[in-house]
Structure formats: C-alpha cells, structure tokens
PyMOL Python script that loads the backbone (N, CA, C, O; Angstrom):
from pymol import cmd

cmd.read_pdbstr("""\
ATOM      1  N   MET A   1     -90.290  13.784  51.532  1.00  0.00           N
ATOM      2  CA  MET A   1     -90.180  14.216  53.017  1.00  0.00           C
ATOM      3  C   MET A   1     -91.155  13.407  53.710  1.00  0.00           C
ATOM      4  O   MET A   1     -90.847  12.795  54.733  1.00  0.00           O
ATOM      5  N   LEU A   2     -92.586  13.359  53.092  1.00  0.00           N
ATOM      6  CA  LEU A   2     -93.468  12.705  53.708  1.00  0.00           C
ATOM      7  C   LEU A   2     -93.413  11.062  53.968  1.00  0.00           C
ATOM      8  O   LEU A   2     -93.776  10.415  54.949  1.00  0.00           O
ATOM      9  N   LYS A   3     -92.910  10.703  52.906  1.00  0.00           N
ATOM     10  CA  LYS A   3     -92.611   9.218  52.925  1.00  0.00           C
ATOM     11  C   LYS A   3     -91.595   8.975  53.988  1.00  0.00           C
ATOM     12  O   LYS A   3     -91.705   7.908  54.593  1.00  0.00           O
ATOM     13  N   ASN A   4     -90.708   9.709  54.293  1.00  0.00           N
ATOM     14  CA  ASN A   4     -89.654   9.419  55.329  1.00  0.00           C
ATOM     15  C   ASN A   4     -90.456   9.438  56.826  1.00  0.00           C
ATOM     16  O   ASN A   4     -90.164   8.667  57.740  1.00  0.00           O
ATOM     17  N   VAL A   5     -91.373  10.322  56.891  1.00  0.00           N
ATOM     18  CA  VAL A   5     -92.187  10.596  58.222  1.00  0.00           C
ATOM     19  C   VAL A   5     -93.134   9.454  58.259  1.00  0.00           C
ATOM     20  O   VAL A   5     -93.345   8.918  59.347  1.00  0.00           O
ATOM     21  N   LEU A   6     -93.763   8.999  57.126  1.00  0.00           N
ATOM     22  CA  LEU A   6     -94.624   7.960  57.204  1.00  0.00           C
ATOM     23  C   LEU A   6     -93.855   6.518  57.481  1.00  0.00           C
ATOM     24  O   LEU A   6     -94.418   5.586  58.054  1.00  0.00           O
ATOM     25  N   ALA A   7     -92.641   6.468  57.050  1.00  0.00           N
ATOM     26  CA  ALA A   7     -91.981   5.086  57.463  1.00  0.00           C
ATOM     27  C   ALA A   7     -91.519   5.034  58.796  1.00  0.00           C
ATOM     28  O   ALA A   7     -91.410   3.923  59.315  1.00  0.00           O
ATOM     29  N   ASP A   8     -91.159   6.289  59.594  1.00  0.00           N
ATOM     30  CA  ASP A   8     -91.139   6.028  60.938  1.00  0.00           C
ATOM     31  C   ASP A   8     -92.268   6.251  61.641  1.00  0.00           C
ATOM     32  O   ASP A   8     -92.814   7.351  61.714  1.00  0.00           O
ATOM     33  N   SER A   9     -92.706   5.106  62.245  1.00  0.00           N
ATOM     34  CA  SER A   9     -93.993   5.160  62.873  1.00  0.00           C
ATOM     35  C   SER A   9     -93.858   5.936  64.284  1.00  0.00           C
ATOM     36  O   SER A   9     -94.894   6.421  64.739  1.00  0.00           O
ATOM     37  N   ASP A  10     -92.821   6.065  64.907  1.00  0.00           N
ATOM     38  CA  ASP A  10     -92.730   6.704  66.206  1.00  0.00           C
ATOM     39  C   ASP A  10     -92.936   8.190  65.768  1.00  0.00           C
ATOM     40  O   ASP A  10     -93.610   8.922  66.493  1.00  0.00           O
ATOM     41  N   GLN A  11     -92.388   8.666  64.618  1.00  0.00           N
ATOM     42  CA  GLN A  11     -92.409  10.152  64.155  1.00  0.00           C
ATOM     43  C   GLN A  11     -93.855  10.348  63.859  1.00  0.00           C
ATOM     44  O   GLN A  11     -94.333  11.411  64.255  1.00  0.00           O
ATOM     45  N   VAL A  12     -94.654   9.502  63.223  1.00  0.00           N
ATOM     46  CA  VAL A  12     -96.004   9.539  63.081  1.00  0.00           C
ATOM     47  C   VAL A  12     -96.768   9.703  64.346  1.00  0.00           C
ATOM     48  O   VAL A  12     -97.575  10.630  64.417  1.00  0.00           O
ATOM     49  N   GLU A  13     -96.614   8.985  65.244  1.00  0.00           N
ATOM     50  CA  GLU A  13     -97.443   9.026  66.583  1.00  0.00           C
ATOM     51  C   GLU A  13     -97.116  10.452  67.267  1.00  0.00           C
ATOM     52  O   GLU A  13     -97.951  11.207  67.764  1.00  0.00           O
ATOM     53  N   ASN A  14     -95.772  10.651  67.190  1.00  0.00           N
ATOM     54  CA  ASN A  14     -95.445  12.226  67.764  1.00  0.00           C
ATOM     55  C   ASN A  14     -96.352  13.323  67.159  1.00  0.00           C
ATOM     56  O   ASN A  14     -96.991  14.181  67.768  1.00  0.00           O
ATOM     57  N   VAL A  15     -96.267  13.105  65.803  1.00  0.00           N
ATOM     58  CA  VAL A  15     -97.178  14.188  64.929  1.00  0.00           C
ATOM     59  C   VAL A  15     -98.500  14.234  65.254  1.00  0.00           C
ATOM     60  O   VAL A  15     -99.085  15.306  65.407  1.00  0.00           O
ATOM     61  N   ILE A  16     -99.068  13.086  65.385  1.00  0.00           N
ATOM     62  CA  ILE A  16    -100.505  12.928  65.862  1.00  0.00           C
ATOM     63  C   ILE A  16    -100.823  13.392  67.103  1.00  0.00           C
ATOM     64  O   ILE A  16    -101.805  14.119  67.253  1.00  0.00           O
ATOM     65  N   GLU A  17     -99.975  12.999  68.206  1.00  0.00           N
ATOM     66  CA  GLU A  17    -100.037  13.395  69.495  1.00  0.00           C
ATOM     67  C   GLU A  17     -99.948  14.887  69.584  1.00  0.00           C
ATOM     68  O   GLU A  17    -100.703  15.463  70.368  1.00  0.00           O
ATOM     69  N   TRP A  18     -99.107  15.565  68.864  1.00  0.00           N
ATOM     70  CA  TRP A  18     -98.673  17.031  68.997  1.00  0.00           C
ATOM     71  C   TRP A  18     -99.945  17.845  68.333  1.00  0.00           C
ATOM     72  O   TRP A  18    -100.379  18.896  68.803  1.00  0.00           O
ATOM     73  N   ASN A  19    -100.494  17.158  67.108  1.00  0.00           N
ATOM     74  CA  ASN A  19    -101.607  17.901  66.685  1.00  0.00           C
ATOM     75  C   ASN A  19    -102.893  17.656  67.431  1.00  0.00           C
ATOM     76  O   ASN A  19    -103.646  18.611  67.624  1.00  0.00           O
ATOM     77  N   PHE A  20    -103.244  16.299  67.921  1.00  0.00           N
ATOM     78  CA  PHE A  20    -104.277  16.259  68.942  1.00  0.00           C
ATOM     79  C   PHE A  20    -104.056  17.342  70.060  1.00  0.00           C
ATOM     80  O   PHE A  20    -105.029  18.067  70.266  1.00  0.00           O
ATOM     81  N   GLY A  21    -103.059  17.541  70.727  1.00  0.00           N
ATOM     82  CA  GLY A  21    -102.673  18.533  71.808  1.00  0.00           C
ATOM     83  C   GLY A  21    -103.013  19.755  71.363  1.00  0.00           C
ATOM     84  O   GLY A  21    -103.772  20.450  72.037  1.00  0.00           O
ATOM     85  N   LEU A  22    -102.583  20.127  70.351  1.00  0.00           N
ATOM     86  CA  LEU A  22    -103.031  21.629  69.784  1.00  0.00           C
ATOM     87  C   LEU A  22    -104.180  21.768  69.561  1.00  0.00           C
ATOM     88  O   LEU A  22    -104.631  22.904  69.709  1.00  0.00           O
ATOM     89  N   ILE A  23    -105.077  20.697  69.131  1.00  0.00           N
ATOM     90  CA  ILE A  23    -106.534  20.787  68.989  1.00  0.00           C
ATOM     91  C   ILE A  23    -107.168  21.058  70.260  1.00  0.00           C
ATOM     92  O   ILE A  23    -107.934  22.005  70.437  1.00  0.00           O
ATOM     93  N   MET A  24    -106.866  20.282  71.071  1.00  0.00           N
ATOM     94  CA  MET A  24    -107.583  20.153  72.631  1.00  0.00           C
ATOM     95  C   MET A  24    -107.273  21.532  73.327  1.00  0.00           C
ATOM     96  O   MET A  24    -108.115  21.962  74.115  1.00  0.00           O
ATOM     97  N   PHE A  25    -106.142  22.246  73.096  1.00  0.00           N
ATOM     98  CA  PHE A  25    -105.664  23.235  73.645  1.00  0.00           C
ATOM     99  C   PHE A  25    -106.503  24.327  72.930  1.00  0.00           C
ATOM    100  O   PHE A  25    -107.040  25.130  73.694  1.00  0.00           O
ATOM    101  N   SER A  26    -106.687  24.481  71.757  1.00  0.00           N
ATOM    102  CA  SER A  26    -107.407  25.249  71.053  1.00  0.00           C
ATOM    103  C   SER A  26    -108.739  25.430  71.632  1.00  0.00           C
ATOM    104  O   SER A  26    -109.206  26.448  72.142  1.00  0.00           O
ATOM    105  N   TRP A  27    -109.297  24.236  71.464  1.00  0.00           N
ATOM    106  CA  TRP A  27    -110.735  23.964  71.805  1.00  0.00           C
ATOM    107  C   TRP A  27    -110.874  24.580  73.470  1.00  0.00           C
ATOM    108  O   TRP A  27    -111.682  25.495  73.629  1.00  0.00           O
ATOM    109  N   TYR A  28    -110.276  24.196  74.406  1.00  0.00           N
ATOM    110  CA  TYR A  28    -110.346  24.563  75.650  1.00  0.00           C
ATOM    111  C   TYR A  28    -110.416  26.086  75.682  1.00  0.00           C
ATOM    112  O   TYR A  28    -111.368  26.659  76.213  1.00  0.00           O
ATOM    113  N   GLY A  29    -109.452  26.706  75.138  1.00  0.00           N
ATOM    114  CA  GLY A  29    -109.261  28.079  75.110  1.00  0.00           C
ATOM    115  C   GLY A  29    -110.391  28.730  74.550  1.00  0.00           C
ATOM    116  O   GLY A  29    -110.789  29.729  75.147  1.00  0.00           O
ATOM    117  N   PHE A  30    -111.090  28.306  73.350  1.00  0.00           N
ATOM    118  CA  PHE A  30    -112.190  28.771  72.886  1.00  0.00           C
ATOM    119  C   PHE A  30    -113.132  28.564  73.765  1.00  0.00           C
ATOM    120  O   PHE A  30    -113.773  29.602  73.924  1.00  0.00           O
ATOM    121  N   GLN A  31    -113.513  27.699  74.413  1.00  0.00           N
ATOM    122  CA  GLN A  31    -114.671  27.408  75.618  1.00  0.00           C
ATOM    123  C   GLN A  31    -114.413  28.325  76.702  1.00  0.00           C
ATOM    124  O   GLN A  31    -115.344  28.905  77.260  1.00  0.00           O
ATOM    125  N   ALA A  32    -112.993  28.522  77.094  1.00  0.00           N
ATOM    126  CA  ALA A  32    -112.932  29.518  78.122  1.00  0.00           C
ATOM    127  C   ALA A  32    -113.261  30.861  77.641  1.00  0.00           C
ATOM    128  O   ALA A  32    -113.874  31.589  78.422  1.00  0.00           O
ATOM    129  N   MET A  33    -112.980  31.269  76.583  1.00  0.00           N
ATOM    130  CA  MET A  33    -113.331  32.699  75.771  1.00  0.00           C
ATOM    131  C   MET A  33    -114.682  32.924  75.933  1.00  0.00           C
ATOM    132  O   MET A  33    -115.134  33.946  76.450  1.00  0.00           O
ATOM    133  N   LEU A  34    -115.464  31.843  75.436  1.00  0.00           N
ATOM    134  CA  LEU A  34    -116.860  32.017  75.327  1.00  0.00           C
ATOM    135  C   LEU A  34    -117.402  32.134  76.788  1.00  0.00           C
ATOM    136  O   LEU A  34    -118.180  33.033  77.105  1.00  0.00           O
ATOM    137  N   MET A  35    -117.028  31.337  77.525  1.00  0.00           N
ATOM    138  CA  MET A  35    -117.781  31.364  79.065  1.00  0.00           C
ATOM    139  C   MET A  35    -117.361  32.818  79.745  1.00  0.00           C
ATOM    140  O   MET A  35    -118.104  33.326  80.584  1.00  0.00           O
ATOM    141  N   ARG A  36    -116.183  33.429  79.354  1.00  0.00           N
ATOM    142  CA  ARG A  36    -115.854  34.861  79.897  1.00  0.00           C
ATOM    143  C   ARG A  36    -116.868  35.602  79.136  1.00  0.00           C
ATOM    144  O   ARG A  36    -117.674  36.236  79.817  1.00  0.00           O
ATOM    145  N   GLU A  37    -116.982  35.647  77.924  1.00  0.00           N
ATOM    146  CA  GLU A  37    -117.852  36.541  77.210  1.00  0.00           C
ATOM    147  C   GLU A  37    -119.255  36.617  77.768  1.00  0.00           C
ATOM    148  O   GLU A  37    -119.909  37.647  77.930  1.00  0.00           O
ATOM    149  N   THR A  38    -119.701  35.112  78.097  1.00  0.00           N
ATOM    150  CA  THR A  38    -121.036  35.130  78.515  1.00  0.00           C
ATOM    151  C   THR A  38    -121.217  35.508  79.674  1.00  0.00           C
ATOM    152  O   THR A  38    -122.217  36.205  79.842  1.00  0.00           O
ATOM    153  N   MET A  39    -120.423  35.232  80.784  1.00  0.00           N
ATOM    154  CA  MET A  39    -120.365  35.785  82.051  1.00  0.00           C
ATOM    155  C   MET A  39    -120.401  37.453  81.848  1.00  0.00           C
ATOM    156  O   MET A  39    -121.252  38.104  82.455  1.00  0.00           O
ATOM    157  N   LYS A  40    -119.622  37.977  81.137  1.00  0.00           N
ATOM    158  CA  LYS A  40    -119.492  39.403  81.125  1.00  0.00           C
ATOM    159  C   LYS A  40    -120.713  40.176  80.785  1.00  0.00           C
ATOM    160  O   LYS A  40    -121.035  41.244  81.305  1.00  0.00           O
ATOM    161  N   THR A  41    -121.450  39.449  79.736  1.00  0.00           N
ATOM    162  CA  THR A  41    -122.762  39.980  79.332  1.00  0.00           C
ATOM    163  C   THR A  41    -123.992  39.770  80.422  1.00  0.00           C
ATOM    164  O   THR A  41    -124.962  40.510  80.589  1.00  0.00           O
ATOM    165  N   GLY A  42    -123.705  38.705  81.022  1.00  0.00           N
ATOM    166  CA  GLY A  42    -124.984  38.518  82.034  1.00  0.00           C
ATOM    167  C   GLY A  42    -125.984  37.394  81.504  1.00  0.00           C
ATOM    168  O   GLY A  42    -126.993  37.060  82.126  1.00  0.00           O
ATOM    169  N   ASP A  43    -125.552  36.795  80.162  1.00  0.00           N
ATOM    170  CA  ASP A  43    -126.548  36.099  79.734  1.00  0.00           C
ATOM    171  C   ASP A  43    -126.335  34.626  80.545  1.00  0.00           C
ATOM    172  O   ASP A  43    -127.224  33.777  80.470  1.00  0.00           O
ATOM    173  N   PHE A  44    -125.282  34.413  81.210  1.00  0.00           N
ATOM    174  CA  PHE A  44    -125.144  33.058  81.622  1.00  0.00           C
ATOM    175  C   PHE A  44    -126.206  33.025  82.816  1.00  0.00           C
ATOM    176  O   PHE A  44    -126.795  31.964  83.021  1.00  0.00           O
ATOM    177  N   ALA A  45    -126.468  34.108  83.590  1.00  0.00           N
ATOM    178  CA  ALA A  45    -127.253  34.068  84.844  1.00  0.00           C
ATOM    179  C   ALA A  45    -128.715  33.918  84.508  1.00  0.00           C
ATOM    180  O   ALA A  45    -129.466  33.769  85.472  1.00  0.00           O
ATOM    181  N   ARG A  46    -129.254  33.932  83.276  1.00  0.00           N
ATOM    182  CA  ARG A  46    -130.635  33.891  82.833  1.00  0.00           C
ATOM    183  C   ARG A  46    -131.029  32.571  82.860  1.00  0.00           C
ATOM    184  O   ARG A  46    -132.172  32.262  82.525  1.00  0.00           O
TER     185      ARG A  46
END
""", "prot")
cmd.dss("prot")
cmd.show_as("cartoon", "prot")
cmd.util.cbc("prot")
cmd.orient("prot")
C-alpha cells in the first residue's frame, strides 16, 4: 500500500499537506489553551 502511495506524487503531497495542517492546527490550539490558562491565573499580567 505504501508503495502505491509513494508512486503517486499527488497523493504524497496531499498527505504531507494534510499532516502539516493537522500539526499547525494542534500547535495553535495548544498555544491558545496555554494563553487562556495563563490569563485565568493572572500570571500574564505580571
């Protein structure tokens, strides 16, 4: 199955873009969560 995916370059690009999008989404979600926690505790104001 992996060989078929690698043989189709368009498929590979789609997979890479999808993974990159997922990583970026997770990263920004994590950052937003940290910011919300920080503001809630008041450490951000210091």
